[in-house]
N, C-alpha and C positions, 0 to 999 in steps of 0.2 A: 837193158834199158831200164828195166823195173828197179833193180838194185840202185842204179845211178839216180833215178828220180826219188827214191826214198831217202837216200843219203844226202841229197841236195837239200830237201826239206823234210823234217821229221814230223811235221804236224799236219800232213795231208791225209785226208781220208781215202778209204779204198775206192769210193765213188769218184773222187776227183782224180785219183791215180788212173782208174780205168778210162776216164774221159780223155786224159792227157795221152795215154797209150793209143787210144782209138784215133785221135787226131794225128798222131805221129806215124803210126803204121797203117792206118786206113782199114783196120780189121775190127769186127765186133768182139769185144772182150768183156766178160761179166765181171762184176765185183767179187763174185764167189771165187773165180779164177784167180784174181789178183790176191784176195785174202790167203787162198791156199798156197800160191807160190810164195807169198811173203812169209808164211809160216815155215815152209820148207827151207827158206834162206835163213831162218832164225830171227826174223823180225816179229815181234809180238806188241800189240797195242796195250798200253796200260796207262792208268790215270797217274798223274803226278801225285807225290805224297804231300798231304796238307801239313804245313808247318805253322806253329803259332806265331803270331806277330809279336815282336819285341818292341815295346815303347822305348823312347829315348831315355827316360828315367830308369827303367828296368835294366837297360844296357849299361848305364853307369854304375848301377848297384852290382851288376854281375862282374864287371871289370874291377871294381874296387875289391870285391870278394876274392877274385882270382889273384890280384896283386898282393893282397894280405897273406895269402896262403902259398905263393909261389915256392917258398923254401921248404915246405913240408914234404916229407917222404912218406912212403907206405907205412913204415914202422911208426911214424909220428901220428898218422891218422888212426892207427889201431888202438892207441891208448885211450 
């Protein structure tokens, strides 16, 4: 049930998963137990990588730069 809950929604906290499991099975389950079992299953919490915002103007410049160099090879760029 724990694996199914995590795969259904990736952004749940250990506290909310523990509450869901408590209501589902009627047993007292601690958040530490939930975290420990998730780690055993290979689920590890991590923050999403921050990515720079690309403005529309910058996106146009990047596309034009790529199109201008689409014919270049590795040998061409080393010269």
